[in-house]
Every structure is written in structure tokens, then in C-alpha cells.
MARKOL-537981 format. One record per residue (C-alpha): residue number from 0; residue in three letters; x, y, z. Coordinates in Angstrom, 2 decimals, always signed. Example, Ala and Ser with C-alpha at 12.3 -4.5 7.8 and 13.67 -1.06 7.14 Angstrom:
residues 2
num_residu_u_v_w
0_ALA_+12.30_-4.50_+7.80 .
1_SER_+13.67_-1.06_+7.14 .
***
This chain:
residues 483
num_residu_u_v_w
0_MET_+9.16_-7.53_-16.29 .
1_THR_+6.43_-9.73_-14.32 .
2_LEU_+5.91_-8.19_-10.79 .
3_SER_+4.97_-10.71_-8.21 .
4_VAL_+2.70_-9.34_-5.59 .
5_LEU_+1.03_-11.01_-2.56 .
6_SER_-2.65_-10.13_-1.57 .
7_VAL_-3.33_-10.60_+2.01 .
8_ALA_-6.79_-10.68_+3.04 .
9_SER_-9.53_-12.26_+5.55 .
10_GLU_-11.38_-12.94_+2.64 .
11_ALA_-11.94_-13.37_-1.03 .
12_PHE_-14.89_-14.26_-3.33 .
13_PRO_-15.83_-16.84_-4.41 .
14_LEU_-14.29_-18.58_-1.45 .
15_ILE_-15.42_-16.46_+1.58 .
16_LYS_-17.52_-13.29_+1.49 .
17_THR_-19.26_-11.05_+4.16 .
18_GLY_-18.96_-7.97_+2.02 .
19_GLY_-17.59_-5.92_-0.56 .
20_LEU_-13.80_-6.53_+0.41 .
21_ALA_-14.24_-10.27_-0.75 .
22_ASP_-15.21_-9.00_-4.48 .
23_VAL_-12.32_-6.73_-4.36 .
24_VAL_-9.74_-8.99_-3.28 .
25_GLY_-11.29_-11.95_-5.57 .
26_ALA_-11.25_-9.72_-8.59 .
27_LEU_-7.50_-8.12_-8.32 .
28_PRO_-5.66_-11.14_-9.69 .
29_GLU_-7.81_-11.28_-12.84 .
30_ALA_-7.68_-7.47_-13.02 .
31_LEU_-3.97_-7.35_-12.94 .
32_ALA_-2.96_-9.94_-15.04 .
33_PRO_-3.09_-7.80_-18.53 .
34_HIS_-0.49_-5.51_-16.81 .
35_ASP_+1.98_-8.41_-16.07 .
36_ILE_+1.49_-8.51_-12.66 .
37_ALA_+1.03_-11.84_-11.15 .
38_VAL_-1.08_-12.01_-7.73 .
39_THR_-0.72_-14.42_-5.04 .
40_THR_-3.76_-14.37_-2.50 .
41_LEU_-3.45_-15.39_+1.08 .
42_ILE_-6.47_-16.03_+3.11 .
43_PRO_-7.30_-17.86_+6.36 .
44_GLY_-8.64_-21.40_+6.38 .
45_PHE_-12.27_-20.71_+7.43 .
46_PRO_-14.22_-23.75_+7.10 .
47_LYS_-16.09_-23.08_+3.47 .
48_VAL_-12.52_-22.20_+2.03 .
49_MET_-11.01_-25.63_+3.29 .
50_ARG_-14.03_-27.26_+1.75 .
51_ALA_-13.42_-25.45_-1.30 .
52_ILE_-9.64_-26.43_-1.84 .
53_GLY_-10.28_-30.01_-0.72 .
54_ASP_-6.80_-31.92_-0.30 .
55_ALA_-4.81_-29.24_-1.64 .
56_PRO_-1.29_-29.91_-0.91 .
57_ARG_+0.69_-28.27_+2.44 .
58_VAL_+3.67_-26.68_+1.21 .
59_HIS_+4.79_-25.29_+4.56 .
60_HIS_+4.61_-25.42_+8.18 .
61_PHE_+4.79_-22.87_+10.64 .
62_PRO_+6.03_-24.83_+14.08 .
63_HIS_+5.44_-21.65_+16.22 .
64_ILE_+3.67_-18.80_+14.43 .
65_ILE_+2.49_-16.32_+17.19 .
66_GLY_+1.88_-18.84_+19.74 .
67_THR_+0.51_-21.37_+17.54 .
68_GLU_+0.88_-23.94_+14.82 .
69_ALA_-0.06_-23.58_+11.26 .
70_TRP_+0.51_-25.00_+7.64 .
71_LEU_+0.26_-23.33_+4.51 .
72_ARG_-1.91_-25.01_+1.51 .
73_GLU_-1.33_-23.87_-2.06 .
74_ALA_-4.38_-24.04_-4.52 .
75_MET_-6.25_-22.01_-7.16 .
76_ILE_-8.68_-19.20_-6.86 .
77_GLY_-9.79_-19.25_-10.85 .
78_THR_-6.70_-19.16_-13.00 .
79_HIS_-4.41_-17.59_-10.31 .
80_ARG_-2.44_-19.08_-7.24 .
81_LEU_-3.95_-19.22_-3.78 .
82_LEU_-2.46_-19.88_-0.43 .
83_VAL_-4.40_-20.87_+2.55 .
84_ILE_-3.50_-20.98_+6.34 .
85_ASP_-4.59_-24.27_+7.64 .
86_ALA_-4.81_-23.83_+11.37 .
87_PRO_-8.23_-25.58_+12.45 .
88_GLN_-7.68_-24.36_+16.20 .
89_LEU_-7.85_-20.65_+14.41 .
90_TRP_-10.39_-20.97_+11.98 .
91_GLU_-12.62_-24.28_+12.37 .
92_ARG_-15.53_-22.67_+14.27 .
93_ASP_-19.35_-22.13_+13.86 .
94_GLY_-20.52_-18.33_+13.48 .
95_LEU_-19.24_-16.06_+11.11 .
96_PRO_-15.49_-15.26_+10.20 .
97_TYR_-15.09_-12.55_+12.89 .
98_VAL_-17.89_-13.10_+15.34 .
99_ASP_-19.39_-16.14_+17.14 .
100_THR_-22.85_-17.31_+16.62 .
101_ALA_-24.01_-15.03_+19.11 .
102_GLY_-22.36_-11.71_+17.18 .
103_ASN_-19.76_-11.20_+19.93 .
104_ASP_-16.30_-10.75_+18.58 .
105_TRP_-13.94_-13.91_+18.87 .
106_PRO_-11.86_-13.32_+22.17 .
107_ASP_-8.88_-14.56_+20.10 .
108_ASN_-9.05_-12.02_+16.94 .
109_TRP_-5.86_-10.55_+17.97 .
110_ARG_-4.04_-13.65_+17.28 .
111_ARG_-6.26_-15.10_+14.44 .
112_PHE_-5.05_-12.10_+12.23 .
113_ALA_-1.64_-11.44_+13.67 .
114_VAL_-1.10_-15.04_+12.30 .
115_LEU_-2.47_-14.08_+9.08 .
116_ALA_-0.37_-10.94_+8.93 .
117_ARG_+2.78_-12.82_+9.95 .
118_ALA_+2.37_-15.23_+7.63 .
119_GLY_+1.82_-12.60_+4.87 .
120_ALA_+5.06_-11.15_+6.03 .
121_ASP_+7.37_-14.52_+6.29 .
122_LEU_+6.13_-14.70_+2.50 .
123_ALA_+7.12_-11.49_+1.38 .
124_SER_+10.29_-11.33_+3.20 .
125_GLY_+12.05_-14.74_+2.36 .
126_ALA_+11.42_-16.89_+5.53 .
127_VAL_+9.16_-19.42_+3.34 .
128_PRO_+11.41_-21.27_+1.03 .
129_GLY_+10.02_-21.36_-2.76 .
130_TYR_+8.27_-17.95_-2.44 .
131_GLU_+9.23_-14.31_-3.27 .
132_PHE_+7.46_-11.39_-3.66 .
133_ASP_+8.00_-7.73_-5.01 .
134_LEU_+5.13_-6.02_-3.04 .
135_LEU_+2.84_-7.03_-0.08 .
136_HIS_-0.99_-5.79_-0.47 .
137_ALA_-2.68_-6.07_+3.03 .
138_HIS_-6.39_-5.15_+3.16 .
139_ASP_-8.08_-3.84_+6.12 .
140_TRP_-7.40_-4.12_+9.69 .
141_GLN_-7.30_-8.09_+9.46 .
142_ALA_-4.14_-7.80_+7.32 .
143_ALA_-2.28_-4.39_+8.31 .
144_LEU_-0.10_-5.93_+10.89 .
145_ALA_+1.98_-7.30_+7.88 .
146_PRO_+3.80_-4.12_+6.80 .
147_ALA_+4.44_-3.73_+10.43 .
148_PHE_+6.08_-7.07_+10.74 .
149_LEU_+8.12_-6.29_+7.66 .
150_HIS_+9.20_-2.82_+8.89 .
151_TYR_+10.07_-4.10_+12.52 .
152_ALA_+10.71_-7.78_+12.13 .
153_PRO_+11.35_-8.92_+8.74 .
154_GLY_+12.20_-12.40_+7.80 .
155_PRO_+15.88_-13.27_+6.19 .
156_GLY_+15.50_-12.50_+2.61 .
157_LYS_+14.62_-9.62_+0.31 .
158_VAL_+12.05_-7.59_+2.25 .
159_ALA_+9.06_-6.85_-0.24 .
160_LYS_+7.58_-3.16_-0.31 .
161_SER_+4.05_-2.99_+1.01 .
162_ILE_+0.64_-1.27_+0.58 .
163_VAL_-2.44_-0.95_+2.90 .
164_THR_-5.84_-0.52_+1.73 .
165_ILE_-8.41_+0.75_+3.57 .
166_HIS_-11.95_-0.50_+2.69 .
167_ASN_-13.52_+1.07_+5.80 .
168_ILE_-11.43_+3.12_+8.18 .
169_ALA_-14.30_+2.69_+11.09 .
170_PHE_-13.00_-1.07_+11.28 .
171_GLN_-9.50_-0.72_+13.13 .
172_GLY_-8.85_-4.10_+14.88 .
173_SER_-7.70_-2.63_+18.21 .
174_PHE_-6.44_-5.10_+20.98 .
175_ALA_-5.34_-5.39_+24.65 .
176_ALA_-1.64_-3.94_+25.33 .
177_HIS_-0.93_-6.88_+27.06 .
178_HIS_-0.88_-9.08_+23.92 .
179_PHE_+1.96_-7.13_+22.48 .
180_PRO_+4.42_-9.79_+23.84 .
181_ASP_+3.21_-12.31_+21.92 .
182_LEU_+3.35_-10.83_+18.44 .
183_GLY_+7.42_-11.24_+18.52 .
184_LEU_+7.89_-7.35_+17.76 .
185_PRO_+10.71_-5.69_+19.06 .
186_PRO_+10.19_-3.06_+22.07 .
187_GLU_+10.58_-0.19_+20.00 .
188_ALA_+7.57_-1.10_+17.86 .
189_TRP_+5.80_-0.06_+20.96 .
190_SER_+5.32_+3.40_+20.65 .
191_VAL_+3.03_+6.35_+18.97 .
192_ASP_+4.94_+5.94_+15.95 .
193_GLY_+4.65_+2.18_+15.81 .
194_VAL_+1.67_-0.16_+16.84 .
195_GLU_+0.76_+1.78_+20.16 .
196_TYR_-2.49_+3.51_+19.69 .
197_TYR_-4.50_+5.04_+22.87 .
198_GLY_-2.61_+2.28_+25.23 .
199_GLN_-4.09_-0.59_+22.91 .
200_ILE_-2.49_-2.42_+19.73 .
201_GLY_-3.76_-0.83_+16.82 .
202_TYR_-3.15_-3.08_+13.88 .
203_LEU_-4.97_-0.82_+11.19 .
204_LYS_-2.89_+1.94_+12.68 .
205_ALA_+0.24_-0.10_+12.47 .
206_GLY_-0.28_-0.67_+8.83 .
207_LEU_-0.99_+2.80_+8.03 .
208_ARG_+2.22_+3.91_+9.89 .
209_THR_+4.67_+1.51_+8.21 .
210_ALA_+3.36_+0.57_+4.66 .
211_ASP_+5.07_+2.36_+1.60 .
212_ALA_+1.77_+3.27_+0.32 .
213_ILE_-1.99_+3.65_+1.49 .
214_THR_-4.94_+3.30_-0.60 .
215_THR_-8.58_+4.01_+0.25 .
216_VAL_-11.41_+2.56_-2.64 .
217_SER_-12.49_+5.87_-3.93 .
218_PRO_-10.55_+9.43_-4.77 .
219_THR_-13.26_+11.24_-2.23 .
220_TYR_-13.03_+8.59_+0.37 .
221_ALA_-9.21_+9.31_+0.46 .
222_GLU_-9.82_+12.62_+1.04 .
223_GLU_-12.60_+12.82_+3.38 .
224_ILE_-10.66_+10.75_+5.77 .
225_HIS_-8.30_+13.30_+6.38 .
226_ARG_-11.21_+14.95_+8.44 .
227_PRO_-12.23_+14.27_+11.78 .
228_GLN_-15.74_+13.22_+10.95 .
229_TYR_-14.78_+10.54_+8.72 .
230_GLY_-10.99_+9.69_+9.83 .
231_MET_-12.46_+7.99_+13.15 .
232_GLY_-9.61_+8.99_+15.02 .
233_LEU_-6.64_+8.15_+12.22 .
234_GLU_-7.19_+11.33_+10.51 .
235_GLY_-4.08_+12.99_+12.07 .
236_LEU_-2.10_+9.95_+10.80 .
237_ILE_-3.43_+10.23_+7.52 .
238_ALA_-2.76_+14.01_+7.08 .
239_ALA_+0.90_+13.00_+8.09 .
240_ARG_+1.10_+10.72_+5.45 .
241_ALA_-0.85_+12.57_+2.94 .
242_GLU_+1.64_+12.16_+0.04 .
243_CYS_+1.12_+8.44_+0.19 .
244_VAL_-2.39_+8.47_+0.35 .
245_SER_-4.75_+8.05_-2.91 .
246_GLY_-7.99_+6.46_-3.66 .
247_ILE_-8.87_+3.72_-6.46 .
248_VAL_-12.36_+3.40_-7.17 .
249_ASN_-13.34_-0.64_-7.11 .
250_GLY_-14.62_-2.15_-10.20 .
251_ILE_-17.50_-4.87_-10.67 .
252_ASP_-16.72_-8.12_-12.56 .
253_PRO_-19.19_-8.18_-15.57 .
254_ALA_-18.50_-11.80_-15.94 .
255_ILE_-20.66_-11.94_-12.61 .
256_TRP_-22.82_-9.15_-12.88 .
257_SER_-24.40_-8.88_-16.24 .
258_PRO_-27.97_-8.55_-17.00 .
259_LYS_-27.78_-9.88_-20.41 .
260_ALA_-26.35_-13.25_-18.91 .
261_ASP_-27.54_-13.66_-15.23 .
262_ALA_-29.26_-16.75_-14.33 .
263_ALA_-30.69_-15.21_-11.42 .
264_LEU_-33.32_-13.20_-13.48 .
265_PRO_-36.13_-14.57_-15.11 .
266_ALA_-35.49_-12.32_-18.40 .
267_ALA_-32.05_-11.45_-19.96 .
268_PHE_-31.89_-7.62_-21.10 .
269_THR_-29.68_-5.20_-22.53 .
270_VAL_-29.96_-1.58_-22.93 .
271_ASP_-31.23_-2.33_-26.24 .
272_THR_-34.09_-4.64_-24.70 .
273_LEU_-35.03_-2.66_-21.57 .
274_ASP_-38.68_-3.38_-22.08 .
275_ASP_-37.84_-7.08_-21.07 .
276_ARG_-36.91_-5.93_-17.72 .
277_LEU_-40.61_-5.62_-16.79 .
278_ALA_-40.66_-9.47_-16.36 .
279_ASN_-38.34_-9.08_-13.79 .
280_LYS_-40.30_-6.56_-11.91 .
281_ARG_-43.02_-8.71_-11.65 .
282_ALA_-41.03_-11.35_-10.50 .
283_VAL_-40.00_-9.06_-7.73 .
284_GLU_-43.64_-8.42_-6.69 .
285_LYS_-44.45_-12.33_-6.56 .
286_ALA_-41.67_-13.10_-4.70 .
287_PHE_-42.00_-10.32_-1.76 .
288_GLY_-45.76_-10.32_-2.05 .
289_LEU_-46.14_-6.85_-3.37 .
290_ASP_-49.15_-5.27_-5.45 .
291_GLU_-48.73_-5.72_-8.99 .
292_ASP_-49.01_-1.93_-10.61 .
293_ASP_-46.84_+0.57_-12.41 .
294_SER_-45.56_+2.52_-9.41 .
295_PRO_-41.98_+2.30_-8.96 .
296_ILE_-40.18_-0.11_-6.71 .
297_PHE_-37.37_+0.91_-4.29 .
298_THR_-34.96_-1.40_-3.06 .
299_VAL_-32.45_-1.40_-0.27 .
300_ILE_-29.59_-4.20_-0.28 .
301_SER_-27.42_-3.04_+2.64 .
302_ARG_-25.98_-3.93_+5.99 .
303_LEU_-28.92_-2.46_+8.40 .
304_THR_-26.62_-0.25_+10.41 .
305_TRP_-25.96_+3.56_+11.06 .
306_GLN_-23.30_+3.92_+8.87 .
307_LYS_-25.65_+2.90_+5.91 .
308_GLY_-27.98_+5.43_+7.23 .
309_MET_-30.68_+2.91_+7.84 .
310_ASP_-31.87_+4.58_+10.77 .
311_VAL_-33.00_+7.64_+9.08 .
312_LEU_-34.33_+5.70_+6.27 .
313_VAL_-36.74_+3.47_+8.42 .
314_GLU_-38.22_+6.83_+9.78 .
315_VAL_-39.47_+7.58_+6.21 .
316_VAL_-40.75_+4.62_+4.85 .
317_ASP_-44.25_+6.07_+5.80 .
318_ASP_-43.58_+9.05_+3.51 .
319_LEU_-42.06_+6.68_+0.67 .
320_VAL_-45.37_+4.70_+0.59 .
321_ALA_-47.41_+8.07_+0.68 .
322_LEU_-45.61_+9.39_-2.13 .
323_GLY_-46.87_+6.25_-4.50 .
324_GLY_-43.74_+3.98_-4.07 .
325_ARG_-43.01_+0.45_-3.00 .
326_LEU_-40.11_-0.48_-1.01 .
327_VAL_-38.07_-4.22_-0.67 .
328_VAL_-35.60_-4.25_+1.84 .
329_LEU_-33.06_-7.20_+1.85 .
330_GLY_-30.39_-7.25_+4.74 .
331_THR_-29.22_-8.00_+8.14 .
332_GLY_-27.65_-5.96_+11.04 .
333_ASP_-28.79_-3.88_+13.98 .
334_PRO_-31.60_-5.87_+15.62 .
335_ALA_-33.43_-2.78_+16.38 .
336_LEU_-33.26_-1.81_+12.77 .
337_GLU_-34.44_-5.15_+11.52 .
338_ILE_-37.63_-5.07_+13.96 .
339_ALA_-37.99_-1.26_+12.69 .
340_PHE_-38.37_-2.14_+9.26 .
341_ALA_-40.33_-5.62_+9.91 .
342_THR_-43.04_-3.51_+11.44 .
343_ALA_-43.05_-1.04_+8.61 .
344_ALA_-43.91_-4.02_+6.49 .
345_LEU_-46.52_-4.89_+8.50 .
346_ARG_-48.06_-1.53_+8.42 .
347_HIS_-47.96_-1.47_+4.67 .
348_PRO_-48.85_-4.93_+3.25 .
349_GLY_-48.55_-5.50_-0.73 .
350_ARG_-46.22_-2.01_-0.54 .
351_VAL_-43.23_-2.35_+1.73 .
352_ALA_-41.55_-6.13_+2.03 .
353_VAL_-38.48_-7.16_+4.40 .
354_ARG_-36.22_-9.97_+4.03 .
355_ILE_-33.98_-10.22_+6.96 .
356_GLY_-30.52_-12.05_+5.84 .
357_TYR_-28.63_-11.87_+2.76 .
358_ASP_-29.10_-13.94_-0.37 .
359_GLU_-26.82_-13.44_-3.44 .
360_PRO_-29.49_-14.52_-6.02 .
361_VAL_-32.19_-12.47_-4.80 .
362_SER_-29.53_-9.53_-4.50 .
363_HIS_-29.50_-10.13_-8.41 .
364_LEU_-33.28_-9.88_-8.82 .
365_LEU_-33.63_-7.05_-6.97 .
366_GLN_-31.21_-5.06_-9.21 .
367_GLY_-32.38_-6.38_-12.17 .
368_GLY_-36.19_-5.85_-11.21 .
369_CYS_-36.30_-3.05_-8.85 .
370_ASP_-36.25_+0.59_-10.25 .
371_ALA_-34.13_+2.32_-7.98 .
372_ILE_-31.64_+1.33_-5.08 .
373_LEU_-31.79_+3.40_-1.88 .
374_ILE_-28.12_+4.10_-0.30 .
375_PRO_-28.16_+6.72_+2.20 .
376_SER_-25.26_+6.16_+3.77 .
377_ARG_-23.32_+8.40_+6.33 .
378_PHE_-20.06_+7.50_+4.80 .
379_GLU_-19.04_+5.17_+1.91 .
380_PRO_-15.78_+4.18_+1.24 .
381_CYS_-16.69_+3.19_-2.08 .
382_GLY_-19.77_+1.12_-2.38 .
383_LEU_-20.60_-1.69_-4.82 .
384_THR_-24.45_-2.09_-4.93 .
385_GLN_-24.72_+1.33_-6.65 .
386_LEU_-22.29_+0.09_-9.48 .
387_TYR_-24.34_-3.18_-9.70 .
388_GLY_-27.44_-0.75_-9.98 .
389_LEU_-25.77_+1.00_-12.81 .
390_ALA_-25.32_-2.10_-14.50 .
391_TYR_-28.59_-3.53_-14.49 .
392_GLY_-30.88_-0.17_-14.87 .
393_CYS_-31.62_+0.11_-11.03 .
394_VAL_-31.52_+3.86_-10.73 .
395_PRO_-28.98_+4.39_-7.62 .
396_VAL_-30.51_+7.18_-5.17 .
397_VAL_-27.34_+7.88_-2.88 .
398_ALA_-26.12_+10.08_-0.31 .
399_ARG_-23.33_+12.53_-1.70 .
400_THR_-20.24_+11.12_+0.07 .
401_GLY_-17.10_+8.73_-0.75 .
402_GLY_-17.11_+6.62_-3.70 .
403_LEU_-20.87_+7.19_-3.91 .
404_ALA_-20.21_+10.94_-4.98 .
405_ASP_-17.50_+9.47_-7.45 .
406_THR_-19.78_+6.94_-9.23 .
407_ILE_-22.94_+8.82_-9.53 .
408_ILE_-23.65_+11.86_-11.88 .
409_ASP_-26.79_+13.37_-10.08 .
410_ALA_-29.82_+14.48_-11.97 .
411_ASN_-29.61_+17.89_-11.62 .
412_GLU_-31.02_+20.33_-14.18 .
413_ALA_-27.68_+20.58_-16.29 .
414_ALA_-27.23_+16.82_-16.38 .
415_LEU_-30.56_+16.24_-17.62 .
416_ALA_-30.40_+18.99_-20.21 .
417_THR_-27.37_+17.34_-21.43 .
418_GLY_-28.42_+13.88_-21.02 .
419_VAL_-25.70_+12.50_-18.86 .
420_ALA_-27.28_+11.80_-15.31 .
421_THR_-27.01_+8.40_-13.81 .
422_GLY_-28.85_+8.93_-10.69 .
423_LEU_-29.91_+11.09_-7.94 .
424_GLN_-27.85_+12.42_-5.14 .
425_PHE_-28.63_+14.35_-1.74 .
426_ASP_-26.11_+16.14_+0.94 .
427_ASN_-26.94_+15.26_+4.56 .
428_VAL_-28.51_+12.19_+5.55 .
429_THR_-31.61_+13.77_+7.51 .
430_THR_-35.34_+12.72_+7.04 .
431_ASP_-35.96_+15.58_+5.57 .
432_ASN_-33.36_+15.60_+2.87 .
433_ILE_-34.05_+11.76_+1.99 .
434_ILE_-38.06_+13.01_+1.53 .
435_ALA_-36.92_+15.48_-0.82 .
436_VAL_-34.63_+13.10_-2.93 .
437_LEU_-37.51_+10.63_-3.01 .
438_ARG_-39.90_+13.39_-4.17 .
439_ARG_-37.19_+14.44_-6.90 .
440_THR_-37.12_+10.37_-7.78 .
441_MET_-41.01_+10.00_-8.33 .
442_ARG_-40.99_+13.21_-10.64 .
443_LEU_-38.17_+11.85_-12.55 .
444_TYR_-39.82_+8.44_-12.87 .
445_GLY_-42.86_+9.95_-13.97 .
446_ASP_-41.05_+11.06_-16.91 .
447_ALA_-40.61_+7.93_-18.83 .
448_ASP_-37.96_+9.39_-21.46 .
449_GLN_-35.60_+10.94_-18.74 .
450_TRP_-35.70_+7.75_-16.48 .
451_ARG_-35.08_+5.37_-19.62 .
452_THR_-31.85_+7.79_-20.31 .
453_MET_-30.61_+7.44_-17.10 .
454_GLN_-30.81_+3.83_-17.10 .
455_ILE_-29.27_+3.89_-20.41 .
456_ASN_-26.36_+6.17_-19.17 .
457_GLY_-26.17_+3.76_-15.89 .
458_MET_-25.91_+0.69_-18.24 .
459_ASN_-23.40_+2.16_-20.59 .
460_ALA_-20.72_+3.38_-17.83 .
461_ASP_-17.59_+1.14_-17.61 .
462_TYR_-16.94_+0.33_-13.91 .
463_SER_-15.25_-2.79_-14.90 .
464_TRP_-11.86_-3.73_-13.35 .
465_HIS_-10.42_-2.57_-16.63 .
466_HIS_-9.94_+0.82_-14.94 .
467_SER_-9.41_+0.13_-11.72 .
468_GLY_-6.74_-2.57_-12.61 .
469_ARG_-4.80_-0.14_-14.60 .
470_HIS_-4.66_+2.27_-11.82 .
471_TYR_-3.49_-0.57_-9.30 .
472_ALA_-0.58_-1.49_-11.80 .
473_GLU_+0.39_+2.19_-11.78 .
474_LEU_+0.61_+2.20_-8.29 .
475_TYR_+2.58_-0.84_-7.79 .
476_ARG_+5.44_-0.10_-10.10 .
477_SER_+5.20_+3.82_-8.74 .
478_VAL_+5.97_+2.31_-5.39 .
479_LEU_+8.52_-0.20_-6.85 .
480_GLY_+10.04_+2.79_-8.42 .
481_ASP_+9.14_+1.44_-11.82 .
482_THR_+7.72_+4.14_-13.45 .
***
């Protein structure tokens, strides 16, 4: 029997993307199709989305949804059904999806994402004619009110089961209590067992309390968020619902991330033609003004934030250069960190290069041409850049946390002896520990056979959506009692 799932999220690749969430949401329909699961994706009508769907027909009118008017448009994302909330007063604005051009949160984000969640709940409980779903899958705080609406204020029909996936528990969607009456929830929802969270409305907290199941994007992160240093204040709730919490590692799409067929690379390559990868390294050197030599190029492709450990990494740039390495940084984030990295590049012309911003083709070039990718995150729910690194022979050097711990086999003595290492891990994000792992990396790079073995191991690893899709399918059927 085919299961019908509504996936509710604020972004989905290739229509709108600010991070890894979009990659996951965009990949799920195709990953689940082989398991007889039909996924419909619901996203907001951001300008990029509306341009992409063109004159897609309006299929439903919401005359009054969380105090505003909206329509549903139906289109396609790949070969799968897409529903878009058409409400220009909410989505048609300059800036990024969640912040204005000055980087400040939109003051009506509480309404914008309550509308997303309410529309999802209406679709999943019979309030929208012609649509019926077995399960609602809400992603992160932007969609997490949907299970609460299903629980406290469902529509008139069959109410779907619900799942919330935490892509990053640090972002929780907390809003002022005075907005509660506008949500249309009954008074009993305002409680510690409902949507109230330290005197505010907690969107993610509400979803975690009311969903039938909770997932994170790696098994290790699912365990970590039980602890105060990772749970961000929600560890008690996670612990109370421990039997409902599981972790499924994200996959990557080999149709998009494949070094043998990537238009962003000057030279395609495979495990059997790794020597061709050198042309990409030369292209990186030219594009970023680096010295052309045989020393390793480390890359950072990341948000430049505290979570990602960038404040510590920038302190060891001089040490990295002194050890004989080079560095290319691609990212944006904390203005002070942007300046600090740019200043490091000025200190080390030809050895360090920094490009502030994000460029998808350039990120592919860096994965396909640099030797190692540095990911010193303090916490990392899953991470995708290390998976791209594995696929492209760009050896991941990572902190031992979350999905980084789950996906990288450290090049310790035993792993090297048995030939199974795929990267390097280190504990605790400190300057001393990063310098130590850089030294280890430089020594391994000097052993061409060991280095190539790590590259080949990573490229041969299967982190496609094939496995992740199967795990999600098993979870869906378990929640629905169809095991």
C-alpha cells in the first residue's frame, strides 16, 4: 500500500536554499519513492519559488489563516508534487528567507511560519478538499507548530500522524506570548505540556511535545541532545520522550555530487583516475591566487560562526601556514570572523585566500581540488560538507561530534593498519587540538600511499539517499503501525 506523506519545510533544493535543510527536503521524495511512499512537499512562496513555479494553478483559498489571506498553488519538484503557499504579504520581500537585508529577523516571523504550519496541518487533517495524507513530516522550528495544530486544533477529517525532524536544535523559534491568541489554539495549549516555553511560544518545543516521533539527522546527535551542552534547554523534553527519538544520517544526491560528472570541475575523475584531480587543484590555485606547489590545500566551506568552531580555527591560521599548508575559505557569517579571516589572508598572500559569500559551483571546485576539508564544529547535527568531501576525495578533518563522528573513520593506528580510514577526527575544539590534528594531517599527506587509500575509501563509501531513504521508510511505517 502506498503511503502519502506531506513534508513541510521552509526550504527545498533546488527552489530555495540557505543550508543543508534544503538538500534533505529536496531529496526525500526521490529517496522514498522506491519504498512505495509518495511525498508531497509544502514550502512558502518566497520570490525564488514563485518565479520557479510560474503560473502554477491555485488549488485552494485560505480566506483567513492566522490573520491573513493565502492560496495554495500546485506544481512539481522534479517528478513529485509540490504545494506552495502564495501569500505575497508574507513572502515577497528583499533579504533572506528569515532575515531582512540588515540581517535582522523579520518581526512577523511568528506569523509567517505559523501560516506554513497551519496550512500543513489543514492539509494533513482534511480541511483542504482533495488532499489526504497518512503522515505529516515537519522540519525544524519553521514547520514544528504543525504537529501542535494537529494535536490541539485538527481539521474535520482524518488526522495524519506526525514526525518532527530536528536539523539543528539551536534554532528553536521562540516568540512573544502575546501572539498566542492569534494562533487559534485552545487555551489548554498554553501550558508547559503544550506550546509555552519559558513564558514564550516555543515553536520547536511545541512540535517536540506533540509529534508522534522525533528524529535528528544522525544517531550521535540524537544521543547528544539528551545532554545540557547540546540540548539547548530542550534536553529535559528530549529525555522525557527518549523512546520516540531516533537519528537518521542525511544522504547526498550522487546526481548532483559526482566528481565523474560535475560541470563545475575542470577535470572529471574517479577512484581509478585520481591523478586527474591535480588539474582541479591547479584551478583552485589560479582562482584564489595561491602559490602553485605540491603542499596540501585545506578548505573551509562553512558558515563562519561559533557553532562551526570558526573562532578557534581563525586563531590557528598562522600555525597551519607554518606547518606548510595552504587554506581557502568560502563562507559568510559573523562579521568579526569574516574580518579576521580576511586579515589572515592579507598576512599570508599566496598561502591563504578568503571569499566571503557562498557560491555553489565554487564549493564543488573546492571539494574537487583541495586536499582536505576542515570542519571543527562544536556541535554538528549531521553535516553534509564532510560527505561531499568523501565523495570528491577531499579528506575530511573533523571534530568528533554528531554526524561528523558517525560518518568519518579516524585515521588512527588501527584504522590505518587495516586500511579503513576515511579522514581525521579530534576531540574538543581548542587551538591545541586543532594544531595537533593539522600536524597529523600533514604527516599523513606526506605518505602518498596512505593518503590515496583514505581518498579511495571515502570515494567508495556509500552515503547516498539509498540507505537514508530506507531508514525513513521504516520509521514512517513504524509510526503508522504498519511494520
